[in-house]
C-alpha positions in Angstrom: -10.9 25.9 17.3 -8.7 27.9 20.2 -6.5 24.6 21.3 -3.4 24.3 19.5 -3.6 21.1 18.4 -0.8 21.5 16.3 -2.4 21.4 12.8 0.1 23.5 10.2 -1.9 23.5 7.0 -1.0 24.7 3.6 -3.4 23.4 1.0 -1.7 23.7 -2.7 -4.4 21.2 -3.8 -6.7 23.6 -2.8 -5.2 26.2 -4.9 -5.4 23.9 -8.1 -8.7 24.4 -10.7 -11.8 23.5 -9.0 -12.6 21.4 -11.8 -10.3 18.8 -9.6 -12.1 18.9 -6.2 -15.8 19.6 -4.9 -15.4 21.8 -1.4 -17.1 19.3 1.0 -17.2 19.2 4.9 -17.3 16.2 6.8 -20.6 15.1 8.0 -21.0 15.0 12.0 -21.5 11.5 13.3 -23.7 10.3 16.5 -21.1 9.2 19.3 -17.0 9.6 18.1 -15.1 7.5 20.4 -11.1 7.4 19.6 -10.2 3.4 19.1 -6.9 3.7 17.9 -4.6 6.7 17.7 -0.9 6.6 16.3 1.1 8.3 18.8 4.7 8.0 16.8 2.9 9.5 13.7 1.4 12.4 15.1 4.5 13.3 16.5 6.5 13.2 13.3 3.4 15.5 11.7 4.2 17.9 14.7 0.5 17.4 16.1 -0.1 17.7 19.9 -0.5 14.2 20.5 -1.8 14.3 24.4 -4.5 17.2 23.6 -5.5 15.1 20.7 -5.5 11.6 22.6 -9.0 11.5 23.5 -12.3 13.4 23.0 -10.8 16.1 20.9 -9.5 13.6 19.0 -12.4 11.7 18.6 -14.4 14.7 17.4 -11.7 15.9 14.9 -11.2 12.9 13.3 -14.6 11.7 12.9 -15.6 15.0 11.5 -17.8 16.6 14.3 -14.8 19.3 14.3 -12.9 20.6 11.5 -9.1 22.1 12.7 -8.4 25.7 11.9 -6.8 26.0 8.7 -8.3 22.9 7.0 -10.0 23.4 3.6 -12.0 20.3 3.5 -12.6 18.6 -0.3 -13.4 15.6 -2.0 -10.9 14.9 -5.0 -12.1 14.0 -8.6 -10.7 11.5 -10.4 -11.2 8.5 -12.7 -9.9 5.2 -13.2 -9.9 1.4 -14.6 -11.8 -0.9 -12.6 -10.7 -4.5 -13.4 -9.8 -2.9 -16.7 -13.3 -1.1 -17.4 -12.9 2.9 -17.4 -15.6 4.4 -14.9 -16.0 8.2 -13.4 -15.0 8.1 -9.8 -14.1 10.7 -7.2 -13.5 10.7 -3.0 -17.1 9.0 -2.4 -16.8 8.6 1.0 -13.5 10.3 2.2 -12.7 13.8 2.4 -9.3 15.6 2.5 -8.9 18.1 5.7 -5.6 19.2 3.9 -1.7 19.2 3.8 0.0 19.3 7.1 3.6 20.9 6.8 5.8 18.8 9.4 8.4 19.9 11.5 11.0 18.5 9.2 9.1 21.0 6.1 7.5 17.5 4.8 4.0 18.3 3.2 1.6 15.3 4.3 -2.1 14.8 3.2 -4.4 14.1 6.1 -7.7 12.7 5.1 -10.7 11.3 6.5 -12.3 7.9 5.4 -15.7 7.3 6.2 -16.7 10.7 6.5 -20.2 11.0 4.9 -21.6 11.4 1.5 -19.8 13.6 -1.0 -20.7 14.9 -4.6 -18.9 11.7 -5.7 -20.8 9.3 -3.2 -22.9 7.8 -6.5 -25.7 6.9 -4.5 -23.3 5.4 -1.4 -23.4 6.3 2.4 -20.5 7.5 2.2 -19.4 5.7 5.7 -17.3 3.0 6.3 -17.5 -0.2 8.5 -15.4 -0.7 11.8 -13.7 -3.8 10.2 -12.4 -2.3 6.9 -11.3 0.6 8.8 -9.0 -1.3 11.4 -7.8 -3.4 8.6 -6.4 -0.5 6.5 -4.9 0.8 10.0 -3.3 -2.4 10.8 -1.6 -3.3 7.5 -0.6 0.5 6.7 1.4 0.1 9.8 2.6 -3.3 9.2 3.8 -1.9 5.7 5.7 0.9 7.0 7.3 -1.5 9.4 8.4 -3.6 6.8 10.3 -0.5 5.1 7.4 -0.4 2.4 6.1 2.9 0.9 2.6 3.5 2.2 0.3 5.6 3.3 -0.4 5.7 7.0 -2.8 5.0 9.7 -3.1 8.2 12.3 -6.5 7.3 14.1 -9.4 5.1 14.0 -12.6 6.3 15.4 -16.0 4.8 15.9 -18.6 6.8 15.0 -21.5 5.4 17.0 -24.0 4.3 14.4 -24.2 1.5 12.3 -23.5 1.2 8.5 -25.6 -1.3 6.6 -23.5 -4.0 4.2 -24.9 -7.4 4.2 -26.5 -6.5 7.5 -25.9 -3.5 10.1 -21.8 -3.1 11.1 -20.5 -0.5 13.6 -19.2 2.3 11.8 -16.0 4.0 12.0 -13.9 6.8 10.3 -10.4 6.1 9.4 -7.5 8.8 9.3 -5.0 8.2 6.4 -2.0 10.1 5.8 -0.5 10.4 2.4 2.6 11.7 0.1 -0.7 13.0 -1.9 -3.7 11.3 -3.0 -3.1 12.0 -6.6 -3.2 9.0 -8.9 -3.3 7.7 -12.4 -6.8 8.2 -11.9 -6.5 12.3 -11.3 -4.9 12.3 -14.7 -7.3 10.1 -16.2 -10.2 12.4 -15.1 -8.0 15.5 -16.5 -7.7 14.0 -19.9 -11.4 12.4 -20.1 -12.3 16.6 -19.8 -10.0 16.9 -22.8 -8.3 20.1 -21.1 -4.8 20.3 -22.0 -4.0 23.4 -19.8 -5.5 20.9 -16.6 -3.1 18.2 -17.9 -0.1 20.7 -17.9 -1.1 22.1 -14.5 -1.2 18.5 -13.1 2.3 17.6 -14.5 3.8 20.8 -13.2 2.0 20.3 -9.9 3.0 16.7 -9.4 6.8 17.4 -10.4 6.7 20.0 -8.1 5.4 17.9 -5.2 7.1 14.9 -5.5 10.0 15.0 -7.9 11.2 18.4 -8.1 14.5 17.2 -9.4 12.9 16.7 -12.5 11.1 20.0 -12.7 13.4 21.6 -15.2 13.7 18.6 -17.5 13.2 19.2 -21.5 10.6 17.5 -21.4 8.3 17.5 -18.3 5.4 14.8 -18.9 8.1 12.2 -20.1 10.0 12.8 -17.2 7.4 12.7 -14.7 6.2 9.5 -16.5 9.8 7.8 -15.9 9.9 8.7 -12.1 6.7 7.4 -11.7 7.4 4.3 -13.3 10.7 3.8 -11.4 8.7 4.0 -8.2 6.2 1.7 -9.1 8.9 -0.8 -10.1 10.3 -0.3 -6.6 6.8 -0.6 -5.0 5.7 -3.9 -6.5 9.0 -5.5 -6.0 8.9 -4.8 -2.6 5.0 -6.4 -2.5 6.6 -9.3 -3.9 9.5 -9.6 -1.6 7.1 -9.9 1.3 4.3 -11.8 -0.4 1.7 -9.0 -0.5 -1.1 -8.9 -2.6 -3.1 -5.8 -3.1 -6.1 -7.1 -4.6 -7.2 -4.0 -6.0 -5.0 -2.8 -8.5 -6.9 -0.7 -10.3 -5.6 3.0 -12.1 -7.2 4.7 -9.0 -5.7 3.2 -6.3 -2.3 3.4 -8.1 -0.4 6.6 -6.1 1.9 8.7 -8.2 4.0 9.3 -5.0 5.0 5.8 -5.3 3.2 4.6 -1.9 1.0 1.9 -1.3 -2.8 3.2 -1.3 -6.4 1.5 -0.7 -6.0 -1.7 1.7 -9.6 -3.2 1.0 -9.3 -6.5 0.0 -5.6 -6.7 0.4 -3.6 -10.0 2.2 -0.2 -11.6 2.5 0.4 -14.9 1.1 0.8 -17.8 3.5 1.9 -20.8 1.3 3.9 -19.7 -2.0 1.6 -19.5 -5.4 2.3 -17.3 -8.0 -1.9 -17.6 -8.9 -3.1 -16.8 -5.1 -6.1 -14.7 -4.8 -7.8 -13.4 -2.2 -10.3 -10.6 -3.1 -13.7 -12.0 -3.1 -14.5 -9.2 -6.0 -11.5 -10.5 -8.1 -12.9 -13.7 -9.5 -10.4 -14.2 -12.4 -7.0 -13.5 -10.9 -6.6 -10.6 -12.9 -4.7 -9.4 -9.7 -3.5 -12.4 -8.1 -0.1 -12.5 -6.3 2.1 -13.2 -9.7 -0.1 -10.8 -12.0 0.8 -7.6 -10.0 4.4 -6.9 -12.2 2.1 -7.2 -15.3 -1.1 -5.2 -14.0 1.4 -2.5 -13.0 2.8 -2.1 -16.5 -1.2 -1.7 -17.6 -1.9 0.9 -15.1 1.4 2.9 -16.3 0.1 2.4 -20.0 -3.1 4.2 -18.8 -0.9 6.7 -17.2 1.2 7.0 -20.3 -2.5 7.8 -22.3 -3.1 11.0 -20.7 0.2 12.3 -21.3 0.5 11.9 -24.8 -0.8 15.3 -25.7 2.2 16.7 -23.6 4.6 14.4 -24.9 5.0 15.4 -28.5 3.3 17.9 -30.7 3.0 15.0 -33.0 0.6 12.6 -31.9 2.9 9.3 -33.8 5.8 10.6 -31.9 4.1 10.9 -28.6 2.8 7.5 -28.8 6.3 6.0 -29.9 7.9 7.8 -27.4 5.6 6.4 -24.6 5.5 3.1 -25.7 9.4 2.2 -25.8 9.2 3.7 -22.0 6.5 1.6 -20.9 8.2 -1.3 -22.6 10.9 -0.7 -20.4 9.2 -1.4 -17.6 9.6 -5.3 -17.7 13.6 -5.2 -17.7 13.8 -2.8 -15.1 11.5 -5.2 -13.3 13.5 -8.1 -13.9 16.4 -6.5 -12.9 14.8 -5.2 -9.8 13.3 -8.8 -9.0 16.5 -10.7 -9.5 18.3 -8.3 -7.1 15.6 -8.5 -4.7 15.6 -12.4 -4.6 19.2 -12.4 -4.6 19.2 -10.4 -1.3 16.6 -13.1 0.0 19.2 -15.9 -0.6 22.1 -13.6 0.7 24.1 -13.9 -3.0 26.3 -11.0 -3.9 27.1 -10.3 -7.6 25.6 -11.9 -10.6 26.4 -15.5 -11.7 25.3 -17.7 -14.5 22.9 -20.1 -12.4 21.4 -17.7 -10.2 18.2 -17.6 -11.8 18.1 -21.1 -11.9 18.5 -21.4 -8.0 16.1 -18.8 -7.6 13.4 -20.3 -9.6 14.1 -24.0 -8.4 13.4 -23.0 -5.3 10.5 -21.0 -5.9 8.9 -24.1 -7.7 9.7 -26.6 -5.2 7.9 -24.0 -2.4 5.0 -24.3 -4.8 4.6 -27.6 -5.3 4.9 -28.1 -2.0 3.0 -25.6 -0.6 6.0 -24.1 1.6 5.3 -21.0 3.5 6.6 -18.1 1.6 7.8 -16.0 4.8 9.0 -18.7 6.8 11.0 -20.9 4.6 13.3 -17.7 3.7 13.4 -16.7 7.2 14.5 -20.4 8.1 17.2 -20.5 5.4 19.0 -17.7 7.4 22.5 -19.1 9.2 22.6 -22.0 6.3 21.2 -25.1 8.4 18.7 -27.1 7.0 15.6 -25.8 8.6 13.5 -28.1 10.8 10.3 -30.5 9.8 9.7 -33.2 7.2 9.2 -30.8 4.5 12.7 -29.8 4.5 14.5 -32.8 4.5 13.1 -34.3 1.0 15.5 -34.9 -1.3 14.3 -32.2 -3.7 14.9 -29.9 -1.1 18.1 -31.2 0.3 19.6 -31.1 -3.1 18.4 -27.2 -3.7 20.1 -26.4 -0.2 23.2 -28.0 -1.3 23.6 -26.2 -4.6 22.6 -22.6 -2.5 25.5 -23.4 -0.1 28.0 -24.3 -2.6 27.0 -20.6 -4.6 27.0 -19.1 -1.0 30.8 -20.1 -0.5 31.5 -17.9 -4.3 30.6 -14.8 -2.4 33.5 -12.8 -1.5 32.4 -11.5 1.8 32.4 -14.0 5.1 29.1 -15.7 5.4 27.8 -13.2 8.3 27.4 -10.5 5.4 25.1 -13.0 3.9 22.9 -13.5 6.6 22.6 -9.6 7.8 21.2 -9.1 4.3 19.1 -11.9 4.4 17.6 -10.6 7.4 17.0 -7.0 5.9 14.9 -8.6 3.1 13.2 -11.3 4.7 10.8 -10.7 7.7 10.5 -12.8 10.6 6.5 -12.0 10.7 3.9 -10.5 8.1 0.2 -9.5 9.4 -1.2 -12.9 8.6 -4.6 -12.9 7.5 -6.4 -15.6 10.1 -4.5 -13.3 12.8 -6.2 -9.7 11.3 -9.1 -11.4 11.0 -9.4 -12.9 14.7 -8.3 -9.4 15.6 -11.1 -7.6 13.8 -13.8 -10.1 14.9 -13.1 -9.5 18.4 -13.3 -5.7 17.8 -16.7 -6.1 15.9 -18.0 -8.7 17.9 -16.9 -8.1 21.5 -15.5 -4.2 21.2 -12.4 -5.9 22.3 -9.2 -4.0 20.9 -6.8 -6.0 22.9 -6.2 -8.1 19.9 -5.7 -5.7 17.7 -3.3 -3.9 19.5 -1.3 -6.6 20.2 -0.8 -7.4 16.9 0.1 -3.9 15.9 2.4 -4.2 18.8 4.2 -7.4 17.4 4.2 -5.9 14.0 6.3 -3.0 14.6 9.6 -4.9 14.7 9.1 -7.4 12.0 12.8 -8.2 11.1 13.6 -8.8 14.6 14.2 -12.6 15.8 10.8 -14.2 17.3 11.0 -17.1 19.9 10.1 -20.5 18.4 6.6 -21.6 17.9 5.7 -17.9 18.7 2.4 -17.7 17.8 2.2 -14.4 15.1 5.1 -16.4 13.1 2.7 -19.5 12.8 1.0 -20.3 9.4 -2.5 -21.0 9.7 -4.2 -24.7 10.3 -7.0 -25.8 7.6 -9.4 -24.2 9.8 -8.0 -21.3 10.3 -7.2 -20.4 6.7 -8.5 -17.4 5.3 -10.1 -17.6 1.8 -11.8 -14.4 1.0 -10.8 -11.0 1.9 -13.7 -8.2 1.4 -13.7 -4.6 0.1 -15.7 -3.1 2.7 -17.5 -0.6 0.2 
């Protein structure tokens, strides 16, 4: 293509053994139309925002044209889906290549919904508009919340229907990631019983994501520990903002430490650790409160793939890996406690802090108090408005909390600043996301989506009283189920 759109590809994954992918061109669509275009992200990537904001971008990000330097491919991987091992791979996604940004970062650019691949397993390789808009909205909200995540660069309507329960408008989503390496990538290599391939993946992952650990005495163990540390930090972030991933299969665990795959995800309104939204999670495996346990389980599956590389003696290798995975609980508990102390503005560690945290959460669960708004309303130390917060149990807790705050060595203003950074004023509430999606799907109206995205850009800023984006859903507005979209 003659126009300089700013693509600067250097496709290292395409230079790995070809058992890890299948070279696959995206399939053209009937009538591409650019619906959402992320100019700030495009600028960070070094792309020509003006040239791509229109028909040229629609063609490129629908797959009707392939940019210079791209080497389209579908990645192979396996995974445990709801605990059951499965051979997978990119069934509807095509990796265009790795963009080298002006600040020398390497970022994957992938088209999701780009048509059939060798891994489609009988599927159509396409995506419906609603789930692609959802992924764009939630991934950009997560970025604004300061949580590691893949990003949304564009959504393109493809001018064709896709058939799920019935015909729905189709779309292609452009996802940007530090990489699409997953636990499932290693499970795929381990399933081939190819030690050299596994060793190559370890070296590649360390070089790409953990270069400071490349010279470790035991590279496989160093990689396992590095990935575990990032998963501890990531899940702690999810718990901080009430995010429920909904489908924590091993193929959705990115080794970069990013949140990946926004299928049946949702944010919790009323606090309850058993909260589940995903329509496919019938037993609550991936409920809000289970996420740390599942993260550890997924890491154990990662550790299993690395056993042959950790030690030549299988028994020693297993014991070494198990010891590291068992340390997850203590690492997470420390991270979670520090996070909750930030949410409450507490400095240092005191004996009563755990009880103070747990008592508030227990009260919130019993009263179905809004998770986001309750913590945000505590900033400043006043008793929040509303009858709910004038119950004796809450007033007693509030008095204990104020007494604990008085023991902080810094002025109270420091606690309020800490709490503002830890507690968003707004999140992408499920009922608002659904309303925006319905307007786009049913009426081709993207105004609610754009307005929601604009509001979510600065989630830690104070909002006016009764701002619609901060209000919990009414009973009629509540979203009880979210769907994967495949």
